[in-house]
C-alpha positions as a Markdown table, in Angstrom:
| # | Residue | x | y | z |
|---|---|---|---|---|
| 1 | Met | 0.0 | 0.0 | 0.0 |
| 2 | Thr | 1.3 | 3.5 | -0.9 |
| 3 | Leu | -0.3 | 6.8 | -0.4 |
| 4 | Gly | 0.4 | 7.9 | -4.0 |
| 5 | Gly | 2.2 | 11.2 | -3.4 |
| 6 | Ala | 1.5 | 14.4 | -1.5 |
| 7 | Ala | -1.1 | 15.8 | -3.8 |
| 8 | Arg | -3.3 | 12.7 | -3.9 |
| 9 | Leu | -3.0 | 12.4 | -0.1 |
| 10 | Thr | -4.1 | 16.0 | 0.3 |
| 11 | Asp | -7.1 | 15.3 | -1.9 |
| 12 | Arg | -8.1 | 12.3 | 0.1 |
| 13 | Ile | -7.9 | 14.2 | 3.4 |
| 14 | Ala | -10.0 | 17.0 | 1.8 |
| 15 | Thr | -12.6 | 14.5 | 0.7 |
| 16 | Val | -12.9 | 13.0 | 4.2 |
| 17 | Leu | -13.1 | 16.4 | 5.9 |
| 18 | Ala | -15.5 | 18.0 | 3.4 |
| 19 | Gly | -17.9 | 20.4 | 5.2 |
| 20 | Leu | -15.5 | 21.1 | 8.1 |
| 21 | Glu | -13.2 | 23.5 | 6.2 |
| 22 | Ala | -14.4 | 26.7 | 8.0 |
| 23 | Arg | -13.9 | 25.1 | 11.4 |
| 24 | Leu | -10.5 | 23.4 | 10.8 |
| 25 | Pro | -7.7 | 24.5 | 13.1 |
| 26 | Ala | -4.7 | 26.0 | 11.4 |
| 27 | Arg | -2.4 | 23.4 | 9.8 |
| 28 | Ala | -4.7 | 20.5 | 10.7 |
| 29 | Pro | -4.7 | 19.0 | 7.1 |
| 30 | Glu | -0.9 | 19.2 | 7.0 |
| 31 | Ala | -0.7 | 17.5 | 10.4 |
| 32 | Leu | -3.1 | 14.7 | 9.3 |
| 33 | Ala | -1.0 | 14.1 | 6.2 |
| 34 | Arg | 2.2 | 13.9 | 8.2 |
| 35 | Trp | 0.6 | 11.4 | 10.5 |
| 36 | Leu | -0.7 | 9.2 | 7.7 |
| 37 | Glu | 2.7 | 9.3 | 6.0 |
| 38 | Leu | 4.2 | 8.0 | 9.3 |
| 39 | Val | 1.6 | 5.3 | 9.5 |
| 40 | Glu | 2.5 | 4.1 | 6.0 |
| 41 | Thr | 6.2 | 4.1 | 6.9 |
| 42 | Trp | 5.9 | 2.3 | 10.2 |
| 43 | Asn | 3.3 | -0.1 | 8.9 |
| 44 | Ala | 6.0 | -1.7 | 6.7 |
| 45 | Lys | 7.7 | -3.0 | 9.9 |
| 46 | Val | 5.0 | -2.8 | 12.6 |
| 47 | Asp | 1.4 | -4.1 | 12.4 |
| 48 | Leu | -0.4 | -0.8 | 12.7 |
| 49 | Thr | -3.3 | -1.3 | 10.3 |
| 50 | Ala | -4.8 | -3.9 | 8.0 |
| 51 | Ala | -5.9 | -1.2 | 5.4 |
| 52 | Arg | -5.4 | -2.6 | 1.9 |
| 53 | Ser | -5.4 | 0.7 | 0.0 |
| 54 | Ala | -4.6 | 4.4 | 0.4 |
| 55 | Glu | -8.4 | 5.2 | 0.3 |
| 56 | Glu | -9.2 | 2.6 | 3.0 |
| 57 | Leu | -6.4 | 3.9 | 5.2 |
| 58 | Ala | -7.6 | 7.5 | 4.9 |
| 59 | Asp | -11.2 | 6.4 | 5.7 |
| 60 | Leu | -10.1 | 4.2 | 8.6 |
| 61 | Met | -7.9 | 6.8 | 10.2 |
| 62 | Leu | -10.0 | 9.9 | 9.6 |
| 63 | Ala | -13.6 | 9.4 | 8.8 |
| 64 | Asp | -14.9 | 8.4 | 12.3 |
| 65 | Ala | -12.9 | 11.2 | 13.9 |
| 66 | Arg | -14.5 | 13.7 | 11.5 |
| 67 | Val | -18.0 | 12.6 | 12.7 |
| 68 | Leu | -17.0 | 12.7 | 16.4 |
| 69 | Ala | -15.4 | 16.2 | 16.0 |
| 70 | Glu | -18.8 | 17.6 | 15.2 |
| 71 | His | -20.6 | 16.0 | 18.2 |
| 72 | Val | -18.3 | 15.7 | 21.3 |
| 73 | Pro | -19.1 | 18.6 | 23.6 |
| 74 | Glu | -16.5 | 21.4 | 24.1 |
| 75 | Gly | -13.7 | 21.0 | 26.5 |
| 76 | Arg | -14.2 | 17.4 | 27.5 |
| 77 | Arg | -11.7 | 14.9 | 28.7 |
| 78 | Val | -11.7 | 12.0 | 26.2 |
| 79 | Val | -10.2 | 8.5 | 26.3 |
| 80 | Asp | -9.7 | 6.4 | 23.2 |
| 81 | Val | -9.3 | 2.8 | 24.3 |
| 82 | Gly | -7.3 | 0.4 | 22.0 |
| 83 | Thr | -6.3 | 3.3 | 19.7 |
| 84 | Gly | -3.8 | 1.3 | 17.7 |
| 85 | Ala | -2.1 | 3.8 | 15.3 |
| 86 | Gly | -4.1 | 6.6 | 16.9 |
| 87 | Ala | -7.6 | 6.5 | 15.4 |
| 88 | Pro | -9.9 | 8.0 | 16.1 |
| 89 | Gly | -8.3 | 9.8 | 19.1 |
| 90 | Leu | -5.3 | 11.5 | 17.5 |
| 91 | Pro | -7.1 | 13.0 | 14.5 |
| 92 | Leu | -9.9 | 14.0 | 16.9 |
| 93 | Ala | -7.3 | 15.9 | 19.0 |
| 94 | Leu | -6.0 | 17.6 | 15.8 |
| 95 | Leu | -9.5 | 18.6 | 14.7 |
| 96 | Arg | -10.6 | 19.6 | 18.2 |
| 97 | Pro | -7.7 | 21.2 | 20.2 |
| 98 | Asp | -10.2 | 22.2 | 23.0 |
| 99 | Leu | -10.4 | 18.5 | 24.0 |
| 100 | Thr | -8.0 | 16.7 | 26.4 |
| 101 | Val | -7.4 | 13.3 | 24.8 |
| 102 | Thr | -5.8 | 10.2 | 26.2 |
| 103 | Leu | -4.8 | 7.4 | 23.9 |
| 104 | Val | -4.7 | 3.9 | 25.5 |
| 105 | Glu | -2.9 | 1.1 | 23.7 |
| 106 | Pro | -1.4 | -2.1 | 25.3 |
| 107 | Leu | 1.1 | -3.0 | 22.6 |
| 108 | Gln | 4.6 | -1.5 | 23.0 |
| 109 | Lys | 5.4 | -1.2 | 19.3 |
| 110 | Arg | 2.2 | 0.8 | 18.7 |
| 111 | Val | 2.8 | 2.9 | 21.8 |
| 112 | Ala | 6.3 | 3.7 | 20.4 |
| 113 | Phe | 4.7 | 4.7 | 17.1 |
| 114 | Leu | 2.2 | 7.0 | 18.8 |
| 115 | Arg | 4.9 | 8.7 | 20.8 |
| 116 | Thr | 7.0 | 9.2 | 17.7 |
| 117 | Ala | 4.1 | 10.6 | 15.7 |
| 118 | Ile | 3.0 | 13.0 | 18.5 |
| 119 | Gly | 6.5 | 14.1 | 19.0 |
| 120 | Thr | 6.9 | 14.8 | 15.3 |
| 121 | Leu | 3.7 | 16.8 | 15.1 |
| 122 | Val | 4.7 | 18.8 | 18.1 |
| 123 | Gln | 8.1 | 19.5 | 16.5 |
| 124 | His | 6.5 | 20.9 | 13.4 |
| 125 | Gly | 4.1 | 23.1 | 15.5 |
| 126 | Glu | 1.1 | 21.2 | 14.2 |
| 127 | Leu | -0.3 | 19.8 | 17.5 |
| 128 | Ala | -1.4 | 22.4 | 20.0 |
| 129 | Ala | -2.8 | 20.0 | 22.6 |
| 130 | Pro | -0.8 | 16.8 | 22.5 |
| 131 | Pro | -2.7 | 13.7 | 23.6 |
| 132 | Arg | -1.4 | 11.7 | 26.5 |
| 133 | Val | -0.3 | 8.1 | 25.6 |
| 134 | Glu | -0.8 | 5.3 | 28.1 |
| 135 | Arg | 0.5 | 1.8 | 27.6 |
| 136 | Ala | -2.4 | -0.1 | 29.2 |
| 137 | Arg | -5.7 | -1.8 | 28.6 |
| 138 | Gly | -8.9 | 0.0 | 29.3 |
| 139 | Glu | -9.6 | -2.4 | 32.1 |
| 140 | Asp | -6.3 | -1.4 | 33.8 |
| 141 | Leu | -7.4 | 2.2 | 33.9 |
| 142 | Ala | -10.8 | 1.4 | 35.2 |
| 143 | Arg | -9.3 | -0.7 | 38.0 |
| 144 | Ala | -6.9 | 2.1 | 38.9 |
| 145 | Gly | -9.9 | 4.5 | 39.2 |
| 146 | Arg | -9.0 | 6.7 | 36.2 |
| 147 | Ser | -11.9 | 8.7 | 35.0 |
| 148 | Phe | -12.9 | 10.5 | 31.8 |
| 149 | Glu | -15.9 | 12.4 | 30.6 |
| 150 | Val | -16.1 | 10.8 | 27.2 |
| 151 | Ala | -15.1 | 7.2 | 26.4 |
| 152 | Ile | -14.5 | 6.1 | 22.8 |
| 153 | Ser | -13.4 | 2.7 | 21.4 |
| 154 | Arg | -13.4 | 1.1 | 17.9 |
| 155 | Ala | -13.1 | -2.6 | 17.4 |
| 156 | Thr | -10.9 | -3.3 | 20.5 |
| 157 | Leu | -13.8 | -5.0 | 22.2 |
| 158 | Gly | -17.2 | -6.2 | 21.0 |
| 159 | Pro | -19.9 | -3.6 | 21.5 |
| 160 | Asp | -21.5 | -5.6 | 24.3 |
| 161 | Ala | -18.2 | -5.6 | 26.2 |
| 162 | Trp | -17.2 | -2.0 | 25.4 |
| 163 | Leu | -20.3 | -0.3 | 26.8 |
| 164 | Pro | -19.9 | -1.5 | 30.4 |
| 165 | Leu | -16.2 | -0.7 | 30.3 |
| 166 | Gly | -17.0 | 2.8 | 29.0 |
| 167 | Ala | -19.4 | 3.2 | 31.9 |
| 168 | Ala | -16.6 | 2.2 | 34.3 |
| 169 | Leu | -14.2 | 4.7 | 32.8 |
| 170 | Thr | -16.7 | 7.6 | 33.2 |
| 171 | Ala | -18.1 | 6.5 | 36.6 |
| 172 | Ala | -16.6 | 9.3 | 38.7 |
| 173 | Glu | -17.9 | 12.1 | 36.5 |
| 174 | Pro | -21.1 | 14.1 | 36.9 |
| 175 | Ala | -23.9 | 12.3 | 35.1 |
| 176 | Glu | -24.6 | 15.2 | 32.7 |
| 177 | Arg | -21.0 | 15.1 | 31.4 |
| 178 | Arg | -20.7 | 11.4 | 30.9 |
| 179 | Glu | -21.0 | 9.8 | 27.5 |
| 180 | Ile | -19.8 | 6.7 | 25.7 |
| 181 | Trp | -19.4 | 6.4 | 21.9 |
| 182 | Val | -19.9 | 3.0 | 20.3 |
| 183 | Leu | -18.5 | 2.9 | 16.7 |
| 184 | Leu | -20.2 | 0.2 | 14.6 |
| 185 | Ala | -19.8 | -1.4 | 11.2 |
| 186 | Arg | -22.3 | -4.2 | 11.0 |
| 187 | Asp | -23.3 | -4.8 | 14.7 |
| 188 | Glu | -26.5 | -3.5 | 16.2 |
| 189 | Pro | -26.2 | -1.0 | 19.1 |
| 190 | Pro | -25.8 | -2.9 | 22.4 |
| 191 | Ala | -27.8 | -2.4 | 25.6 |
| 192 | His | -26.5 | -1.7 | 29.1 |
| 193 | Ala | -28.5 | -1.1 | 32.2 |
| 194 | Gly | -28.7 | 2.6 | 33.1 |
| 195 | Trp | -27.5 | 3.8 | 29.7 |
| 196 | Val | -29.5 | 4.8 | 26.7 |
| 197 | Pro | -28.7 | 5.9 | 23.1 |
| 198 | Ala | -29.0 | 9.7 | 22.8 |
| 199 | Arg | -27.8 | 10.0 | 19.2 |
| 200 | Asp | -27.5 | 7.4 | 16.5 |
| 201 | Leu | -25.5 | 8.7 | 13.5 |
| 202 | Arg | -25.5 | 6.7 | 10.3 |
| 203 | Tyr | -22.9 | 7.7 | 7.7 |
| 204 | Arg | -20.8 | 6.3 | 5.0 |
| 205 | Trp | -17.0 | 6.5 | 4.7 |
| 206 | Pro | -16.5 | 8.9 | 1.8 |
| 207 | Leu | -13.7 | 7.1 | -0.1 |
| 208 | Thr | -14.6 | 3.5 | 0.2 |
| 209 | Gly | -18.4 | 3.7 | 0.8 |
| 210 | Ala | -18.4 | 1.6 | 3.9 |
| 211 | Asp | -21.5 | 2.0 | 6.0 |
| 212 | Arg | -20.9 | 3.1 | 9.6 |
| 213 | Arg | -22.7 | 4.1 | 12.8 |
| 214 | Ala | -21.6 | 6.2 | 15.7 |
| 215 | Val | -24.0 | 5.8 | 18.7 |
| 216 | Arg | -23.7 | 8.2 | 21.6 |
| 217 | Tyr | -24.9 | 6.8 | 25.0 |
| 218 | Val | -25.7 | 8.8 | 28.1 |
| 219 | Pro | -26.9 | 7.9 | 31.6 |
| 220 | Glu | -30.6 | 7.2 | 31.5 |
| 221 | Thr | -31.2 | 9.8 | 34.2 |
| 222 | Thr | -30.0 | 12.6 | 31.9 |
| 223 | Lys | -31.7 | 11.6 | 28.6 |
| 224 | Asn | -34.6 | 14.0 | 29.0 |
| 225 | Ala | -33.0 | 16.4 | 31.5 |
């Protein structure tokens, strides 16, 4: 897999981010391109992604973050569990510098990549609010009592397992600030006692046409508050 040159990469990023242009932070497209180039370089040696084409890579890395960037409330503390090469948490941090993002990944080689990528973006002045990187599993953070306002995960756990873990990772926060995002391909939204879907976003990855859903869960007590 090759990204096909800077111009084609820029075009793919622009396609995925279409509609956000007026709200993009300065240099966000350049930062996203630099990160994707690093993903391509490292992926030759380290298992970062199973994307089979440049279009699939751009969709996989960016498209879910683009949707989340429009819906996560301002100024929240966000955790991305099982982030792998950084998606969706790292591009979300680039698109929304008001957020405080923590990237959680248990595999050392991927953690090394994340730290290199973030350091490179900071060096180039392209990352105003660098995410924190934790080598851990989501369950480790929950057992340690770590707490976040917004919990996100994609494909690390099945939806039925992720929702209760997300609830544990937000347990110490005020109910009105807690939310869990479940990112789905073919699965139906799960159920978990005390939590209800507040938003069910259906969309299509723009470059590959893959159907996706992002479901936002909130505590049941706040649904109609």
